[in-house]
C-alpha positions as CSV (number, residue, x, y, z in Angstrom):
1,M,6.3,-64.1,-44.1
2,N,9.8,-63.5,-45.3
3,P,12.3,-64.1,-42.4
4,L,14.0,-60.8,-43.1
5,R,10.7,-58.9,-43.2
6,T,9.7,-60.7,-39.9
7,K,12.9,-59.5,-38.2
8,M,12.4,-56.0,-39.5
9,F,8.8,-56.0,-38.3
10,L,9.8,-57.2,-34.9
11,L,12.6,-54.6,-34.7
12,V,10.2,-51.8,-35.6
13,I,7.7,-53.0,-32.9
14,A,10.5,-53.2,-30.3
15,L,11.6,-49.6,-31.2
16,L,8.1,-48.4,-30.9
17,I,7.7,-50.0,-27.5
18,L,11.0,-48.6,-26.3
19,S,10.0,-45.2,-27.7
20,C,6.7,-45.2,-25.9
21,K,8.4,-46.3,-22.7
22,Q,11.0,-43.5,-22.9
23,Q,8.4,-40.8,-23.8
24,K,5.9,-41.7,-21.1
25,P,3.2,-39.4,-22.4
26,N,1.5,-39.2,-19.0
27,E,4.7,-38.7,-17.0
28,K,4.6,-35.7,-14.7
29,P,7.3,-33.1,-15.4
30,N,10.0,-32.5,-12.8
31,V,10.5,-29.0,-11.4
32,L,13.7,-27.1,-10.6
33,L,13.1,-23.7,-9.0
34,I,16.2,-21.6,-8.7
35,I,16.0,-18.4,-6.6
36,A,18.8,-15.8,-6.4
37,D,18.8,-13.1,-3.7
38,D,18.8,-9.4,-4.5
39,M,19.5,-10.0,-8.2
40,R,18.1,-7.4,-10.6
41,T,17.9,-8.0,-14.3
42,E,21.6,-7.4,-14.6
43,L,22.2,-10.3,-16.9
44,N,23.6,-10.6,-20.4
45,C,20.4,-12.1,-21.7
46,Y,18.5,-9.0,-20.3
47,G,20.7,-6.6,-22.1
48,A,23.6,-6.0,-19.6
49,D,26.2,-7.0,-22.2
50,Y,29.1,-6.5,-19.8
51,I,27.9,-9.3,-17.5
52,H,29.2,-12.9,-17.9
53,S,26.2,-15.1,-17.3
54,P,26.5,-17.9,-20.0
55,N,24.5,-20.5,-18.1
56,I,21.5,-18.3,-17.4
57,D,21.7,-16.9,-20.9
58,N,21.6,-20.5,-22.2
59,L,18.6,-21.2,-20.1
60,A,16.9,-18.2,-21.7
61,K,17.7,-19.6,-25.1
62,N,15.9,-22.8,-24.1
63,G,12.9,-21.2,-22.6
64,V,10.9,-17.9,-22.4
65,L,12.4,-14.8,-20.9
66,F,10.0,-12.3,-19.3
67,N,11.1,-8.7,-19.8
68,N,8.5,-7.2,-17.5
69,A,8.2,-9.4,-14.4
70,Y,7.4,-7.5,-11.2
71,V,7.6,-8.5,-7.5
72,Q,4.8,-7.6,-5.1
73,Q,7.0,-6.1,-2.4
74,A,10.7,-5.5,-2.8
75,V,12.1,-7.1,0.4
76,C,13.1,-10.7,0.9
77,S,10.5,-11.8,3.5
78,A,7.4,-10.1,1.9
79,S,8.3,-11.1,-1.7
80,R,9.1,-14.8,-0.8
81,A,6.0,-15.1,1.4
82,S,4.0,-13.9,-1.6
83,F,5.4,-16.0,-4.5
84,L,5.8,-19.1,-2.4
85,S,2.2,-18.9,-1.2
86,G,0.6,-17.6,-4.4
87,V,-1.1,-14.7,-2.7
88,R,-0.3,-11.0,-2.3
89,P,1.2,-9.1,0.7
90,N,-2.1,-7.7,1.9
91,T,-3.2,-11.4,2.3
92,T,0.0,-12.8,3.8
93,G,0.4,-9.9,6.2
94,V,4.1,-10.1,5.8
95,D,6.4,-7.0,5.7
96,Y,9.7,-7.8,7.4
97,P,10.3,-10.4,8.8
98,Y,7.5,-13.1,8.6
99,S,4.5,-12.2,10.8
100,N,2.7,-14.0,13.6
101,Y,-0.4,-14.1,11.4
102,F,1.4,-15.6,8.4
103,M,3.2,-18.3,10.5
104,N,0.4,-19.2,13.0
105,E,-2.8,-18.8,10.9
106,F,-2.2,-18.4,7.1
107,W,0.6,-20.9,6.5
108,P,-1.0,-23.9,8.4
109,A,-4.1,-23.5,6.3
110,H,-2.3,-22.8,2.9
111,P,0.6,-25.0,1.8
112,M,3.6,-23.3,0.4
113,L,4.7,-24.2,-3.2
114,A,7.0,-27.1,-2.3
115,E,4.6,-28.5,0.3
116,Y,1.8,-28.4,-2.3
117,F,3.8,-30.4,-4.8
118,E,4.7,-32.9,-2.1
119,Q,1.0,-33.3,-1.4
120,N,0.5,-34.0,-5.1
121,G,2.9,-36.9,-5.2
122,Y,6.2,-35.2,-5.8
123,Y,9.5,-36.0,-4.1
124,T,10.4,-32.5,-2.8
125,H,13.7,-31.1,-1.4
126,T,14.8,-27.6,-0.6
127,F,18.3,-26.1,-0.4
128,G,19.7,-22.7,0.7
129,K,17.6,-19.6,1.1
130,I,14.0,-20.3,0.0
131,H,12.0,-18.7,2.7
132,H,13.2,-15.7,4.7
133,G,12.1,-17.6,7.8
134,P,11.4,-21.2,8.8
135,A,11.8,-23.9,6.1
136,D,9.0,-25.7,4.4
137,K,7.5,-28.7,6.3
138,L,8.6,-31.6,4.1
139,K,9.5,-35.2,4.5
140,T,13.1,-34.3,3.5
141,E,15.4,-32.1,5.6
142,H,16.1,-28.6,4.3
143,Y,19.8,-28.0,3.6
144,M,21.4,-24.8,4.7
145,P,25.1,-24.6,5.6
146,E,26.0,-22.3,8.4
147,T,29.3,-21.3,6.9
148,G,31.4,-21.9,3.9
149,L,33.9,-24.8,3.8
150,N,36.4,-24.0,6.5
151,T,35.5,-20.3,6.3
152,G,32.9,-18.0,7.8
153,M,29.2,-17.2,7.4
154,Y,29.8,-14.3,5.0
155,Y,33.5,-14.1,4.4
156,A,36.4,-16.4,3.4
157,L,39.4,-14.2,4.3
158,P,40.5,-14.6,8.0
159,E,40.8,-10.8,8.6
160,N,37.2,-10.3,7.5
161,I,35.9,-13.3,9.5
162,E,37.6,-11.8,12.6
163,K,36.2,-8.4,12.0
164,G,32.7,-9.9,11.6
165,G,32.7,-11.3,15.1
166,T,29.8,-13.4,16.3
167,E,27.4,-11.8,13.9
168,G,29.6,-12.6,10.9
169,R,29.5,-9.1,9.5
170,G,29.0,-5.5,10.6
171,K,30.3,-2.0,10.5
172,E,34.0,-3.1,10.6
173,T,33.6,-5.5,7.6
174,P,33.8,-4.4,4.0
175,P,30.7,-4.7,1.7
176,Y,32.7,-6.9,-0.7
177,E,35.4,-9.5,-0.8
178,C,37.6,-11.0,-3.5
179,A,39.3,-14.2,-2.2
180,D,41.3,-16.7,-4.2
181,V,39.2,-19.7,-2.9
182,P,37.1,-22.5,-4.4
183,D,33.3,-22.0,-4.8
184,E,32.7,-24.1,-1.7
185,A,34.5,-21.6,0.5
186,Y,31.2,-19.6,0.3
187,R,27.8,-21.1,1.2
188,D,26.4,-20.9,-2.3
189,G,29.1,-23.3,-3.5
190,L,28.0,-25.8,-0.9
191,I,24.3,-25.3,-1.7
192,A,25.0,-26.1,-5.3
193,E,27.1,-29.1,-4.4
194,E,24.4,-30.6,-2.2
195,A,21.7,-30.0,-4.7
196,V,23.8,-31.7,-7.5
197,K,24.1,-34.7,-5.2
198,I,20.4,-35.0,-4.7
199,I,19.7,-34.5,-8.4
200,S,22.1,-37.3,-9.2
201,Q,20.2,-39.6,-6.9
202,Q,17.0,-39.1,-9.0
203,K,18.5,-41.0,-12.0
204,E,16.7,-44.2,-11.1
205,N,13.8,-42.6,-9.4
206,D,10.5,-42.8,-11.4
207,K,8.8,-40.4,-9.0
208,P,8.7,-36.8,-10.2
209,F,10.7,-34.3,-8.2
210,F,10.3,-30.7,-7.1
211,L,13.6,-29.2,-6.1
212,A,14.0,-25.6,-4.9
213,V,17.5,-24.2,-4.7
214,G,18.0,-20.8,-3.2
215,F,21.3,-18.9,-3.4
216,K,22.4,-16.1,-1.1
217,K,24.1,-13.9,-3.6
218,P,24.3,-11.3,-4.9
219,H,23.0,-10.1,-1.5
220,L,25.4,-7.9,0.5
221,P,28.2,-8.4,1.3
222,F,29.2,-8.9,-2.3
223,T,31.6,-11.8,-1.8
224,A,32.8,-14.2,-4.5
225,P,35.8,-16.2,-5.5
226,K,38.5,-14.3,-7.3
227,K,38.1,-16.1,-10.6
228,Y,34.7,-14.4,-11.0
229,W,36.1,-11.0,-10.2
230,D,38.8,-11.7,-12.9
231,L,36.1,-11.8,-15.6
232,Y,35.7,-8.0,-15.4
233,E,37.7,-4.8,-15.7
234,E,36.7,-2.6,-12.8
235,S,37.4,0.6,-14.8
236,E,34.7,-0.5,-17.4
237,M,31.9,-0.9,-14.9
238,P,28.9,1.2,-15.9
239,L,27.6,3.7,-13.4
240,A,23.9,4.4,-12.8
241,P,22.6,7.1,-15.1
242,N,20.3,8.6,-12.4
243,Q,22.4,9.0,-9.3
244,Y,20.2,11.5,-7.5
245,H,16.9,11.3,-5.8
246,P,14.1,11.8,-8.4
247,E,13.0,15.3,-8.9
248,N,9.7,16.1,-7.0
249,S,9.7,12.7,-5.4
250,P,9.0,12.5,-1.6
251,F,12.1,12.0,0.5
252,Y,10.7,8.7,1.9
253,S,10.4,7.1,-1.6
254,T,13.9,5.7,-0.9
255,N,16.0,4.7,2.1
256,H,19.6,4.2,2.7
257,Y,20.5,1.7,5.4
258,A,22.1,-1.1,3.3
259,L,25.7,0.1,2.9
260,A,25.5,1.9,6.2
261,N,25.7,-1.5,7.9
262,Y,29.3,-2.0,6.5
263,A,32.6,-0.2,6.5
264,G,33.3,2.3,3.7
265,W,31.4,4.9,1.8
266,N,27.6,5.1,2.2
267,Y,24.8,7.6,1.7
268,Y,25.5,9.4,5.0
269,N,29.2,9.9,4.7
270,S,29.5,10.7,1.0
271,P,29.5,14.2,-0.6
272,D,26.0,15.1,-1.8
273,H,25.0,11.6,-0.7
274,V,26.5,10.1,-3.9
275,L,29.4,7.6,-3.5
276,P,32.7,8.5,-5.3
277,D,32.9,7.0,-8.8
278,D,35.8,4.7,-8.1
279,Y,34.0,3.2,-5.1
280,Q,30.8,2.8,-7.1
281,R,32.7,0.8,-9.7
282,K,34.3,-1.3,-7.0
283,L,30.8,-2.2,-5.7
284,I,29.4,-2.8,-9.2
285,H,32.4,-5.0,-10.0
286,A,31.7,-7.0,-6.8
287,Y,28.0,-7.3,-7.6
288,A,28.9,-8.5,-11.2
289,A,31.3,-11.1,-9.8
290,C,28.5,-12.4,-7.5
291,I,26.2,-12.7,-10.5
292,S,28.8,-14.7,-12.4
293,F,29.4,-16.8,-9.3
294,I,25.7,-17.7,-9.1
295,D,25.6,-18.3,-12.9
296,A,28.3,-20.9,-12.4
297,Q,26.2,-22.7,-9.8
298,V,23.2,-22.6,-12.0
299,G,25.3,-24.3,-14.7
300,K,26.2,-27.1,-12.3
301,L,22.5,-27.8,-11.6
302,I,21.5,-27.9,-15.2
303,E,24.5,-30.1,-16.2
304,S,23.5,-32.5,-13.4
305,L,20.0,-32.7,-14.8
306,K,21.5,-33.6,-18.2
307,E,23.8,-36.2,-16.7
308,T,20.9,-38.0,-15.0
309,G,18.7,-37.9,-18.1
310,K,16.1,-35.7,-16.4
311,Y,16.7,-32.5,-18.2
312,D,14.3,-33.1,-21.1
313,N,11.4,-33.6,-18.7
314,T,12.2,-30.8,-16.2
315,I,10.6,-27.4,-15.9
316,I,13.4,-25.0,-14.9
317,V,12.5,-21.6,-13.4
318,F,15.0,-18.9,-12.6
319,I,14.0,-16.0,-10.5
320,S,15.3,-13.6,-7.8
321,D,13.2,-12.3,-4.9
322,H,13.4,-8.6,-6.2
323,G,15.7,-6.2,-7.9
324,W,18.3,-3.8,-6.4
325,H,19.5,-0.2,-6.8
326,L,23.1,0.0,-7.9
327,G,23.4,3.8,-7.2
328,D,20.1,4.5,-9.0
329,Q,18.0,7.2,-7.3
330,Q,20.9,7.7,-4.8
331,M,20.1,4.2,-3.6
332,W,22.2,1.1,-2.8
333,G,19.6,-1.4,-1.8
334,K,16.0,-2.6,-2.4
335,T,12.9,-1.6,-0.4
336,T,11.4,0.8,-2.8
337,N,8.6,0.9,-5.4
338,F,10.9,2.0,-8.2
339,E,11.7,-0.1,-11.2
340,N,15.1,-1.1,-10.0
341,S,13.6,-2.8,-6.9
342,T,10.4,-4.2,-8.3
343,L,11.6,-5.5,-11.7
344,A,13.3,-8.9,-11.4
345,P,14.4,-11.7,-13.7
346,L,12.0,-14.5,-14.7
347,I,13.1,-17.2,-17.1
348,V,11.0,-20.4,-17.6
349,S,12.1,-23.4,-19.6
350,A,9.5,-26.1,-19.9
351,P,9.2,-29.3,-22.0
352,G,7.0,-28.8,-25.1
353,Y,6.9,-25.0,-24.9
354,K,8.6,-22.2,-26.7
355,K,12.4,-21.9,-26.7
356,G,14.5,-18.8,-27.1
357,K,11.5,-16.4,-26.9
358,R,10.9,-13.2,-25.0
359,S,7.7,-11.8,-23.7
360,T,7.2,-8.1,-23.0
361,Q,3.8,-8.7,-21.4
362,L,3.3,-7.7,-17.7
363,V,3.6,-10.6,-15.3
364,E,3.9,-10.8,-11.5
365,Y,5.9,-13.0,-9.2
366,V,2.7,-14.0,-7.5
367,D,1.9,-15.8,-10.7
368,V,4.7,-18.3,-10.3
369,Y,2.7,-20.6,-8.0
370,A,-0.3,-20.9,-10.3
371,T,1.9,-21.3,-13.4
372,L,4.0,-24.2,-12.0
373,C,0.8,-26.0,-10.9
374,D,-0.6,-25.4,-14.4
375,L,2.5,-26.6,-16.2
376,A,2.6,-29.7,-14.0
377,D,-1.1,-30.4,-14.5
378,I,-1.8,-29.9,-10.8
379,E,-5.0,-28.2,-9.7
380,I,-4.5,-24.6,-8.9
381,P,-5.8,-23.8,-5.4
382,E,-8.8,-21.4,-5.7
383,Y,-7.4,-19.1,-3.0
384,T,-4.3,-18.2,-5.0
385,E,-4.2,-14.6,-6.3
386,G,-1.8,-15.1,-9.2
387,T,-2.6,-16.0,-12.8
388,S,-1.0,-18.8,-14.6
389,F,1.0,-17.4,-17.5
390,K,1.2,-20.8,-19.3
391,P,-0.6,-19.2,-22.3
392,L,2.4,-16.9,-22.6
393,M,4.7,-19.9,-22.7
394,K,2.7,-20.9,-25.9
395,N,2.3,-17.4,-27.3
396,P,4.7,-14.9,-25.7
397,D,3.2,-12.0,-27.6
398,R,-0.5,-12.4,-26.8
399,E,-2.3,-9.7,-24.8
400,W,-2.0,-10.1,-21.1
401,K,-2.3,-8.1,-17.9
402,T,-2.9,-4.3,-18.1
403,A,-0.9,-3.6,-14.9
404,A,1.4,-5.1,-12.3
405,F,1.0,-4.2,-8.6
406,S,3.6,-3.6,-6.0
407,Q,3.7,-2.0,-2.5
408,F,6.1,-1.0,0.2
409,P,5.6,0.4,3.7
410,R,7.3,3.3,5.4
411,T,6.9,2.6,9.1
412,R,3.6,1.0,10.1
413,K,1.7,4.2,9.5
414,M,2.3,4.6,5.7
415,E,2.4,2.4,2.6
416,G,3.2,3.1,-1.0
417,Y,0.9,1.3,-3.4
418,S,2.2,1.2,-7.0
419,I,1.2,0.0,-10.4
420,R,3.2,-0.5,-13.5
421,T,1.4,-0.3,-16.8
422,A,3.0,-0.6,-20.3
423,D,3.9,3.1,-20.3
424,Y,3.8,4.4,-16.7
425,R,4.6,3.8,-13.0
426,Y,2.1,5.4,-10.7
427,T,2.4,5.3,-6.9
428,E,0.2,6.6,-4.1
429,W,1.7,7.0,-0.6
430,R,-1.2,6.5,1.9
431,F,-1.5,6.8,5.6
432,S,-3.0,3.8,7.4
433,E,-6.4,5.6,7.6
434,G,-6.4,6.0,3.8
435,K,-5.4,9.6,3.4
436,I,-3.0,10.2,0.5
437,D,0.2,12.0,1.5
438,S,1.9,12.1,-1.9
439,I,1.8,10.6,-5.4
440,E,4.4,9.8,-8.0
441,L,4.2,9.4,-11.8
442,Y,7.0,8.3,-14.1
443,D,6.6,8.2,-17.9
444,H,8.6,5.2,-19.1
445,R,8.3,6.3,-22.7
446,N,10.4,9.3,-22.0
447,D,12.0,8.6,-18.6
448,A,12.8,4.9,-18.2
449,I,15.2,5.7,-15.4
450,E,12.5,7.3,-13.3
451,S,14.3,10.5,-12.7
452,I,11.4,13.1,-12.7
453,N,8.1,12.7,-10.9
454,I,5.6,14.4,-13.2
455,A,2.5,13.7,-11.0
456,Y,2.0,17.4,-10.1
457,K,2.1,18.7,-13.7
458,K,-1.3,20.2,-14.6
459,E,-1.4,18.6,-18.0
460,N,-1.3,15.1,-16.3
461,E,-4.4,15.6,-14.1
462,S,-6.6,13.4,-16.3
463,L,-3.9,10.7,-16.5
464,I,-3.5,10.8,-12.8
465,K,-7.2,10.3,-12.3
466,E,-7.2,7.4,-14.7
467,L,-4.2,5.6,-13.1
468,S,-5.5,6.3,-9.6
469,Q,-8.8,4.6,-10.5
470,K,-6.9,1.7,-12.0
471,L,-4.8,1.3,-8.9
472,N,-7.7,1.5,-6.5
473,A,-9.9,-0.9,-8.6
474,G,-7.3,-3.5,-7.7
475,W,-5.4,-6.3,-9.4
476,K,-8.5,-8.3,-10.4
477,V,-9.5,-5.6,-12.9
478,A,-6.1,-5.8,-14.6
479,L,-6.3,-9.5,-15.4
480,P,-6.1,-10.7,-19.0
481,K,-9.4,-10.7,-21.0
482,G,-11.5,-13.8,-20.2
483,V,-9.5,-14.6,-17.0
484,V,-11.4,-14.6,-13.7
485,N,-10.0,-15.0,-10.2
486,N,-12.4,-16.2,-7.6
487,S,-10.2,-15.9,-4.5
488,N,-11.8,-14.2,-1.6
489,N,-9.1,-14.0,1.1
490,P,-9.5,-11.8,4.2
491,A,-7.0,-8.9,4.6
492,A,-4.3,-9.8,7.0
493,P,-4.1,-7.9,10.3
494,P,-1.3,-5.4,10.9
495,H,2.2,-6.9,10.8
496,V,3.5,-8.3,14.1
497,S,6.8,-10.0,13.7
498,Y,7.0,-13.7,14.3
499,I,9.1,-15.1,17.1
500,N,9.4,-18.8,17.7
501,E,8.4,-19.0,21.3
502,K,9.8,-22.5,21.6
503,G,13.3,-21.2,21.1
504,R,13.0,-18.1,23.3
505,A,14.9,-18.0,26.5
506,K,12.9,-17.1,29.6
507,P,12.8,-13.3,29.9
508,T,14.4,-11.6,32.8
509,E,12.7,-9.2,35.2
510,E,15.6,-6.8,35.0
511,E,18.6,-6.2,32.7
512,T,21.5,-3.9,33.5
513,L,23.9,-2.7,30.8
514,S,27.2,-1.5,32.2
515,F,30.6,-0.8,30.6
516,T,33.3,-2.7,32.5
517,T,35.5,-3.5,29.5
518,G,37.0,-1.4,26.8
519,D,34.8,-2.7,24.1
520,L,31.1,-2.6,23.6
521,N,29.3,-6.0,23.3
522,N,27.3,-7.0,20.3
523,K,24.1,-5.6,21.7
524,W,25.1,-2.1,20.6
525,K,24.7,-0.8,17.0
526,Q,25.5,2.8,16.1
527,E,24.6,4.7,13.0
528,D,26.5,7.5,11.3
529,G,26.5,10.6,13.4
530,Y,27.2,8.7,16.6
531,Q,30.6,7.4,17.8
532,L,30.6,5.1,20.8
533,S,33.6,4.3,22.9
534,V,34.2,2.9,26.4
535,K,36.6,4.7,28.8
536,N,37.0,4.1,32.5
537,E,33.8,2.0,32.7
538,L,31.8,4.8,31.0
539,L,30.2,4.8,27.6
540,Y,31.0,8.0,25.7
541,I,28.5,8.8,22.9
542,D,30.0,11.6,20.7
543,I,27.3,13.1,18.5
544,E,27.5,15.2,15.4
545,H,24.6,15.5,12.9
546,P,22.5,18.0,10.9
547,A,18.9,19.0,11.7
548,N,16.1,16.5,11.2
549,Y,18.5,13.6,11.6
550,W,16.8,10.5,12.9
551,Q,19.6,8.0,12.7
552,K,19.8,6.1,16.0
553,V,21.7,4.0,18.4
554,N,20.2,0.5,18.7
555,I,20.5,-1.8,21.7
556,K,19.4,-5.2,20.5
557,D,19.1,-8.7,21.9
558,L,17.3,-7.6,25.1
559,N,15.0,-10.0,26.7
560,V,13.2,-8.2,29.5
561,R,9.6,-8.8,30.6
562,A,7.4,-5.9,29.8
563,H,4.5,-4.7,32.0
564,K,2.5,-1.5,32.7
565,N,5.1,-0.3,35.2
566,S,8.2,-0.9,33.0
567,Q,10.9,1.7,33.3
568,M,14.4,2.5,32.2
569,I,16.9,4.0,34.6
570,L,19.7,6.0,33.1
571,N,22.9,6.8,35.0
572,Y,24.2,9.5,32.8
573,M,26.3,12.7,32.5
574,T,26.2,15.7,30.2
575,M,29.4,17.4,29.2
576,D,28.2,20.9,28.6
577,N,25.2,23.2,29.3
578,T,23.2,22.2,26.3
579,P,19.8,20.5,27.1
580,I,19.5,17.0,25.6
581,S,16.3,15.8,24.0
582,F,16.4,12.0,24.4
583,N,14.1,10.3,21.8
584,Y,13.4,6.6,22.1
585,I,11.3,3.6,21.1
586,A,10.9,0.4,23.1
587,V,10.8,-2.4,20.5
588,S,9.3,-5.9,20.8
589,N,10.1,-8.7,18.3
590,G,11.0,-6.2,15.6
591,N,7.7,-4.2,15.9
592,W,8.1,-0.4,16.2
593,V,5.8,2.3,17.3
594,E,6.2,6.1,17.3
595,W,9.1,8.0,18.9
596,L,8.7,9.2,22.4
597,K,10.7,11.9,24.0
598,T,12.1,12.8,27.4
599,E,14.5,15.6,28.4
600,L,17.8,14.9,30.1
601,P,18.6,17.7,32.6
602,V,22.1,19.1,32.4
603,T,24.3,17.4,35.1
604,G,27.4,19.7,34.9
605,G,29.8,16.8,34.5
606,E,28.4,14.7,37.3
607,I,26.7,11.3,37.1
608,K,23.0,11.6,37.7
609,E,20.2,9.1,37.8
610,L,17.0,9.5,35.8
611,S,14.0,7.1,35.6
612,V,12.1,7.0,32.3
613,D,8.5,5.7,32.6
614,L,7.9,3.3,29.7
615,S,4.2,2.9,30.3
616,E,3.3,5.2,27.4
617,A,5.5,3.0,25.1
618,M,3.5,0.0,26.3
619,E,0.2,1.7,25.6
620,L,1.3,2.8,22.1
621,Y,2.4,-0.8,21.3
622,Q,-0.8,-2.3,22.5
623,K,-2.9,0.2,20.4
624,E,-0.8,-0.7,17.3
625,Y,-0.3,-4.4,17.8
626,E,-1.1,-6.4,21.0
627,T,0.0,-6.5,24.6
628,M,3.8,-6.1,24.7
629,E,5.2,-9.1,26.6
630,Y,8.9,-8.5,26.1
631,I,11.3,-5.6,25.4
632,T,13.7,-7.0,22.8
633,E,15.3,-3.8,21.5
634,F,15.7,-0.2,22.6
635,V,16.6,2.6,20.2
636,F,17.4,6.2,20.9
637,C,18.6,9.3,19.2
638,V,19.8,12.6,20.6
639,N,18.5,16.1,19.6
640,P,17.3,14.8,16.2
641,Q,15.4,17.9,15.2
642,E,18.3,20.3,15.4
643,E,21.9,20.5,14.2
644,Y,23.9,19.2,17.1
645,K,27.4,18.5,18.2
646,G,28.1,17.2,21.7
647,S,28.4,14.2,24.0
648,L,26.4,12.1,26.3
649,V,28.0,9.8,28.8
650,L,26.4,6.7,30.2
651,K,27.4,4.8,33.3
652,S,24.6,2.2,33.0
653,L,21.1,1.6,31.7
654,I,18.7,-0.6,33.6
655,F,15.5,-2.0,32.2
656,K,13.0,-3.3,34.7
């Protein structure tokens, strides 16, 4: 053979060998799961053209963006428990926070997403807020910084850190912060920095990796470095088009606690319960800055993948845990069944699949577990209740689910169950025994902002019947044609909040709350309508509220042993001749029961002692949950059923 031809032949062979070695056709793909917190689809790639989100937008250009991805319950703990386990809220038993059943029974028998990938040969590592509870049980140590670099848990400015006290935030701190600091002054900057470090260590590692990176923004407080605020003109921030509670919607379809936990305007102190326009724009500006802050951290992660040569073989998923109301439906927060809470971003970039495509098909966050297993060629556990949407990664326009399912409780006695179809959102609010209290119907063809509940219009009776049947038939009936789910999981018992007993201090037999200093300690939390101040070793509670006002005073961080003879002793004083209805709940581990009531006799300006028998509270708790072992919180409100202005003075409260 000609020497030149021989050399050319050998060169071609060498290149083919090198190419095969680089391509590694049987190599498992890596996974980078990125989770934001409280981020609705307020991204440029989702149509919010005022938002600066170039890195997430670029991810969408290199993958598939899902326009209609819905969470199963719009609160951190329930949503994360669902998509990280691959099952729905009625199976996890999680509302808020994680439940005893989920932690002690379900989780030990069903590995979470990162754990399952580790069991299948992956190097796994988690960073930041993944679970709203304990971290995954992995060989690597979960990374979560307690504070920013030389700053606080939530704030960077010294004055806000000081106002936040030991809790880090509260009613004296603002719901936003613009500080001229580097990214690492906030925890999300440190989370990104640590994740980049671990990604860089994978350069010479042949083992596939699964990395989950959870950021804490744009969750309240809306805090971000000044450079991200500077991307926006506050006067140009768009306001919600539907700033009032939906017409004909039950009052409990929304709630309003989020901003009430911070200083400034909120639902309760604003005219007509709508915040002033300039304050709304300030909050939206802050929220937008947080999105751009997170976008920059996402960019760091993706750039690190490219620098290590792992980008081309890495599945990248960007999600939140649910959406958020930015003044929509009079709401600033989540915890509803409305579109603004349940619709959330979902972008997936995977090697060998479509790029720069959008899918308008209905998908659910519970599908993420099965989809990642499917894309990584890992067996999907039979108990999972999601559906792999890998077929949509190949053909984003193909027919898919006929409905997405969400739910949200209002107390332990009522739950709203909701479905989203291509054209409608339909919700049934049911009592625990199954009786329907109210229904909601929104026509997204004519009312995409969900401003008018048309469920009670006579012309919609047949439609209501059809959607109710679809809702009650359940999610398995809404699966894509030809798809079968064989899961057969038991329904979880009623939610009982999980407490790590190993970390619990020994409960006391008696706890006395007195007021010997001029300031209240951190146990006390007041809502609007109540002003608390300490004078001469007495707690003055000044009250002014309208009728049917059930905002409360909360005494938290108690740790008193509960028993059938438990009681609370009040040493109190009334300031006028108006009888006081004292409504209260004894709370254990975040689990609430119904309000109980006792009357406080008029004392004529003298300190009197009254013993309140808590045995009925113990009985109610046991009927709803289990035997109450500890009193961990006590909440009360004064004359809630009538318009009231007056004062109650406390010398001490004794729990025994």
